[in-house]
C-alpha positions in Angstrom: 8.8 -0.8 -84.7 6.8 2.4 -84.6 5.7 2.0 -88.2 4.4 -1.6 -87.6 2.8 -0.8 -84.4 0.9 2.2 -85.9 -1.7 -0.3 -87.1 -2.7 -1.1 -83.5 -5.8 0.4 -82.0 -5.7 3.1 -79.4 -5.7 1.9 -75.7 -9.5 2.4 -75.2 -9.2 5.5 -73.1 -10.9 7.8 -75.6 -7.7 9.1 -77.1 -8.7 8.3 -80.7 -11.6 10.7 -80.6 -9.5 13.3 -78.8 -6.9 13.1 -81.5 -9.3 13.1 -84.4 -11.6 15.8 -83.3 -9.1 18.5 -84.2 -8.2 17.3 -87.7 -7.6 20.1 -90.1 -10.2 21.1 -92.7 -8.2 19.7 -95.6 -5.5 17.0 -95.4 -3.8 15.5 -98.5 -1.3 12.7 -99.3 1.4 13.0 -101.9 3.2 10.2 -103.6 6.4 11.0 -105.6 7.8 8.3 -107.9 11.4 8.7 -109.1 13.2 6.6 -111.7 16.3 5.8 -109.7 17.2 3.3 -107.0 20.4 1.6 -105.8 22.8 3.4 -108.2 21.6 6.8 -106.8 21.2 5.6 -103.2 23.3 8.3 -101.6 21.5 11.1 -103.4 18.1 9.5 -102.7 18.9 9.2 -99.0 20.0 12.8 -99.0 16.6 13.8 -100.5 14.8 11.9 -97.8 16.9 13.4 -95.0 16.4 17.0 -96.2 12.6 16.4 -96.7 12.3 15.0 -93.1 14.2 18.1 -91.8 11.9 20.3 -93.8 8.9 18.7 -92.3 10.3 19.1 -88.8 10.9 22.8 -89.5 7.3 23.2 -90.6 6.0 21.4 -87.6 8.0 23.7 -85.3 6.7 26.7 -87.3 3.1 25.7 -86.8 3.6 25.0 -83.1 5.3 28.4 -82.7 2.4 30.2 -84.4 -0.1 28.3 -82.3 1.7 29.3 -79.1 1.7 32.9 -80.2 -2.1 32.7 -80.8 -2.9 31.3 -77.4 -2.8 34.2 -75.1 -3.5 32.0 -72.1 -0.7 29.6 -73.1 -2.9 26.6 -72.4 -0.9 23.5 -73.3 -3.7 20.9 -72.6 -4.6 18.4 -75.3 -7.9 20.2 -75.8 -6.2 23.4 -76.7 -3.5 22.0 -78.9 -4.2 20.3 -82.2 -2.8 16.8 -82.0 -2.7 16.4 -85.8 0.8 16.9 -87.2 0.8 19.4 -90.1 3.1 17.4 -92.4 5.2 14.2 -92.4 7.1 11.8 -94.6 5.0 8.7 -93.9 7.0 6.2 -95.9 9.8 5.8 -98.4 10.4 2.8 -100.7 12.8 1.5 -103.3 12.4 -1.4 -105.7 15.8 -2.4 -107.1 14.7 -4.6 -110.1 12.3 -1.8 -111.2 14.9 0.9 -110.7 12.2 3.0 -108.9 11.9 4.8 -105.6 9.0 6.6 -104.0 8.4 9.1 -101.2 5.0 9.3 -99.5 4.0 12.5 -97.7 0.8 13.6 -95.9 -0.4 16.7 -94.1 -1.7 20.2 -94.8 -2.0 21.0 -98.5 0.3 24.0 -98.4 2.9 22.2 -96.3 2.8 19.1 -98.4 3.2 21.2 -101.6 6.2 23.0 -100.1 8.0 19.8 -99.0 7.2 17.9 -102.2 8.2 20.8 -104.5 11.6 21.1 -102.7 12.2 17.4 -102.8 11.3 17.1 -106.5 13.3 20.2 -107.6 16.3 18.9 -105.6 16.0 15.5 -107.4 15.8 17.2 -110.8 18.8 19.3 -110.2 21.0 16.5 -108.5 20.1 13.2 -110.2 20.8 12.3 -113.8 18.1 10.4 -115.8 19.5 7.1 -117.0 17.2 6.2 -120.0 19.0 2.9 -120.5 18.4 1.6 -117.0 21.9 0.1 -116.6 22.8 -1.5 -113.2 26.0 -2.3 -111.5 25.9 -6.0 -112.4 25.3 -5.3 -116.1 28.8 -5.3 -117.5 27.7 -5.5 -121.1 25.7 -2.3 -120.8 22.5 -4.0 -121.9 19.2 -2.4 -120.9 17.7 -3.6 -117.7 14.8 -5.8 -118.8 12.5 -5.4 -115.8 12.7 -1.6 -115.4 9.3 -0.1 -114.5 7.7 1.9 -117.3 8.5 5.6 -116.8 8.3 9.0 -118.6 11.0 10.9 -116.8 13.2 11.1 -113.7 10.3 12.3 -111.6 7.9 10.0 -113.3 4.7 10.5 -111.4 3.3 12.7 -108.6 -0.1 12.0 -107.1 -1.8 14.4 -104.7 -4.9 12.9 -103.1 -7.4 14.1 -100.5 -7.6 12.3 -97.1 -11.1 12.2 -95.6 -11.9 12.2 -91.9 -15.0 11.2 -89.9 -16.0 14.8 -89.7 -16.5 14.6 -93.5 -19.7 12.6 -94.1 -19.7 10.6 -97.3 -22.9 12.4 -98.3 -21.5 15.9 -97.6 -20.7 16.9 -101.2 -19.5 20.4 -100.3 -17.0 19.1 -97.8 -15.8 16.4 -100.1 -15.4 18.9 -103.0 -13.4 21.3 -100.7 -10.9 18.5 -99.9 -10.7 17.4 -103.5 -10.0 20.9 -104.7 -7.4 21.5 -102.0 -5.5 18.4 -103.3 -5.8 19.6 -106.9 -4.5 23.0 -106.0 -1.5 21.5 -104.3 -0.8 19.4 -107.3 -0.9 22.4 -109.6 1.4 24.3 -107.2 3.9 21.4 -107.3 3.6 21.3 -111.1 4.3 25.0 -111.4 7.6 24.6 -109.4 8.6 21.7 -111.6 8.0 23.7 -114.7 10.1 26.6 -113.4 13.2 24.3 -113.4 12.9 23.9 -117.2 14.1 20.3 -116.6 10.9 18.4 -117.1 7.7 18.7 -119.1 4.6 18.6 -116.8 1.4 16.8 -117.8 -1.6 17.2 -115.5 -4.3 14.7 -115.0 -7.5 14.3 -112.9 -8.7 17.3 -111.0 -5.5 19.1 -111.6 -6.2 19.0 -115.4 -8.7 21.5 -116.9 -10.4 18.6 -118.7 -10.2 16.2 -115.8 -8.4 13.7 -118.0 -7.6 10.3 -116.4 -4.0 9.4 -115.8 -4.1 6.3 -118.1 -5.2 8.5 -121.0 -2.6 11.2 -120.3 0.1 8.5 -120.2 -1.1 6.9 -123.4 -1.8 10.0 -125.5 0.9 12.5 -124.3 3.8 10.4 -123.0 5.9 7.3 -123.9 4.9 5.5 -120.7 3.5 2.3 -122.4 6.6 2.2 -124.7 9.1 2.5 -121.9 10.9 0.4 -119.3 10.5 -3.3 -120.0 8.5 -2.5 -123.1 10.9 0.1 -124.5 11.7 -0.1 -128.2 14.0 3.0 -128.3 17.2 4.0 -126.6 15.9 7.3 -125.2 12.7 9.1 -124.3 11.2 11.2 -127.1 11.2 14.4 -125.1 13.1 17.6 -125.4 13.2 18.2 -121.6 16.5 17.1 -120.1 14.8 15.0 -117.3 11.8 13.8 -119.4 8.2 14.1 -118.5 6.3 14.3 -115.2 2.7 13.3 -114.8 1.0 15.0 -111.9 -2.5 15.2 -110.7 -5.3 14.3 -108.4 -7.4 11.1 -108.8 -11.0 10.9 -107.6 -10.1 8.7 -104.6 -7.1 7.8 -102.5 -5.3 5.3 -104.8 -3.5 2.3 -103.2 -1.0 0.0 -104.9 -0.7 -3.8 -104.6 1.7 -6.1 -106.5 1.4 -9.9 -107.0 4.8 -11.5 -107.7 4.4 -14.8 -109.4 6.8 -17.8 -109.3 9.0 -19.2 -112.1 6.2 -21.7 -112.7 4.0 -19.0 -114.2 4.7 -18.0 -117.8 4.2 -14.6 -119.3 1.0 -15.7 -121.1 -0.4 -17.1 -117.8 0.6 -13.9 -115.9 -1.4 -11.9 -118.5 -4.5 -13.9 -117.8 -4.3 -12.9 -114.2 -3.9 -9.3 -115.2 -7.1 -9.6 -117.2 -8.8 -11.4 -114.4 -8.2 -8.5 -112.0 -8.9 -5.5 -114.2 -12.0 -3.7 -113.2 -12.9 -2.7 -116.8 -13.6 -6.3 -117.6 -16.5 -6.7 -115.1 -19.2 -5.6 -117.5 -17.8 -7.1 -120.7 -16.3 -10.4 -119.4 -17.9 -11.0 -116.1 -14.8 -10.9 -114.0 -12.5 -8.3 -112.4 -12.2 -6.2 -109.3 -13.9 -2.8 -109.2 -11.5 0.1 -109.9 -8.5 -2.1 -110.3 -6.0 -1.1 -113.1 -3.4 -3.9 -113.7 -0.3 -4.3 -115.7 1.9 -7.3 -116.3 5.6 -6.6 -115.8 8.8 -8.7 -115.9 10.7 -8.8 -112.7 14.4 -9.7 -113.5 16.7 -11.0 -110.8 19.8 -13.1 -110.6 19.3 -16.9 -110.1 20.6 -16.6 -106.5 17.8 -14.1 -105.8 15.0 -16.3 -107.2 15.5 -15.8 -111.0 13.3 -14.0 -113.5 9.6 -13.9 -112.8 6.6 -11.8 -113.6 4.5 -9.4 -111.5 1.0 -8.1 -111.8 1.1 -4.5 -110.6 -2.3 -3.1 -109.5 -3.6 0.4 -108.9 -6.6 0.3 -106.6 -8.6 3.4 -107.6 -11.6 2.4 -105.5 -9.9 0.7 -102.5 -13.1 0.8 -100.4 -15.0 -1.3 -103.1 -12.1 -3.1 -104.7 -9.4 -3.4 -102.0 -6.8 -6.0 -101.1 -9.4 -8.4 -99.8 -11.2 -8.4 -103.2 -8.0 -8.8 -105.1 -7.0 -11.8 -102.9 -10.4 -13.4 -103.5 -10.1 -13.0 -107.2 -6.5 -14.3 -107.1 -7.7 -17.4 -105.4 -10.3 -17.9 -108.2 -7.6 -17.5 -110.8 -5.5 -20.1 -109.1 -8.4 -22.5 -109.0 -8.8 -22.1 -112.7 -5.1 -22.6 -113.4 -5.1 -25.7 -111.2 -8.0 -27.3 -113.1 -6.2 -26.6 -116.4 -3.0 -28.2 -115.2 -4.4 -31.5 -114.0 -7.6 -33.4 -113.8 -7.6 -35.6 -110.7 -8.0 -34.2 -107.2 -4.6 -35.7 -106.1 -2.8 -34.1 -109.0 -4.5 -30.7 -108.3 -3.4 -30.7 -104.7 0.2 -30.0 -105.5 -0.7 -26.9 -107.5 -1.4 -24.8 -104.4 -1.1 -21.1 -103.8 2.7 -21.2 -103.3 3.1 -23.0 -106.7 1.8 -19.9 -108.4 2.5 -16.9 -106.1 5.8 -15.9 -104.5 4.4 -12.8 -102.8 1.4 -10.5 -102.8 2.1 -7.2 -101.0 1.0 -3.6 -100.7 3.3 -0.8 -102.1 3.3 2.7 -100.7 0.7 3.9 -98.2 -3.0 3.7 -97.4 -5.3 6.4 -96.3 -5.7 4.9 -92.8 -1.9 4.7 -92.5 -1.5 8.4 -93.3 -4.1 9.3 -90.7 -2.5 7.2 -88.0 0.9 8.7 -88.6 -0.3 12.3 -88.7 -2.4 11.8 -85.5 0.8 10.5 -83.7 -1.3 7.6 -82.6 1.6 5.4 -81.5 3.0 8.3 -79.4 -0.1 8.0 -77.2 0.0 4.2 -77.2 3.6 4.3 -75.9 3.0 7.3 -73.6 5.6 9.3 -75.4 5.0 12.7 -74.0 7.3 14.6 -76.4 6.0 15.0 -79.9 9.5 15.9 -81.0 10.9 12.6 -79.7 8.2 10.7 -81.5 9.1 12.3 -84.8 12.8 11.7 -84.3 12.2 8.0 -83.8 9.7 7.7 -86.6 11.9 9.6 -89.1 14.8 7.4 -88.2 12.7 4.2 -88.8 11.6 5.5 -92.2 15.2 6.5 -93.2 16.7 3.2 -92.0 14.0 1.2 -93.8 14.6 3.1 -97.0 18.3 2.5 -96.7 17.6 -1.2 -96.4 15.4 -1.2 -99.5 18.1 0.6 -101.5 20.7 -2.0 -100.4 18.5 -5.0 -101.1 18.8 -7.1 -104.2 15.4 -8.6 -103.8 12.6 -6.6 -102.3 
């Protein structure tokens, strides 16, 4: 598919540099997390379709403006920016967590426009189910593995995307991109506030005090007392659709989950969480730089694998503490668990990676993925001459995949 093939390199004919040389001064990514999944599938799919159409309109608008500005009507690659101004890069739904996400990237003003419309449509059209009931839950009991949340539009993250033109030592350029992302976050937050349906809490650069997300969640919301850890029947918030945390972290934050097998107990899973957390490096001598981790129950029917636990990770410093570092630390944890379970080498051999880990997988997007999509890299790899045709194909793949996620009982 186009999405999978976007990871491939360019064809060696110098097209990468041609595409990247005209990257805009500021590019941002925006991740929107919504507390709804399969029960609201038709409305979520409608949100995605309208957001994709919105992106297409903005791309046409920018192309029209550029054509008007080029008096010589030069249509060569050198005269036309290859970088798309905005796109829906990815959409995802996790049924056991009752959680969906939309991942955008592009110009800050365009991203803010599309994200604001998508979020306001969600707030106006989707009800917040604080009990987390699902179709298979005839007794009406709360869904045990629901992801912690603070509202219908639970979290919005707007992050700067850096390009080769921005040197790591160029503080002025980095600050400019960082501030552009923060401004976009504040604009989205203003639009949310105008609905009077959600209470907005800013964090990071979008917050006057640059307060980290974890502190905002702990001190101003019920995030750590919600979902699978919920001890009440409703969110303690006057707003009809709960809270929304929105802000700009210092770096592009990636997400990575480790789904454990039924062989791993809750207490064992918590030891892996501790083993991965970056804050434990100085005090305990282990961890992965920048990793924030949380142990969550992952409830499924026996036919889908049964109830297990996941360790959900935020990679706040993915260039220092990325997927490779997490995998290496996971291997060390497995070695330790294996030694505890049995003494002899023959006994230890049966406690392999698959004994402990069902799956370890990224969630959402990466910075490089956003760049590849916006640069229409696969369009050039496939010699697709029409940018409009590329986006029709790509949008369809994102939509179809999102529909698959919403229909799946086990992601």
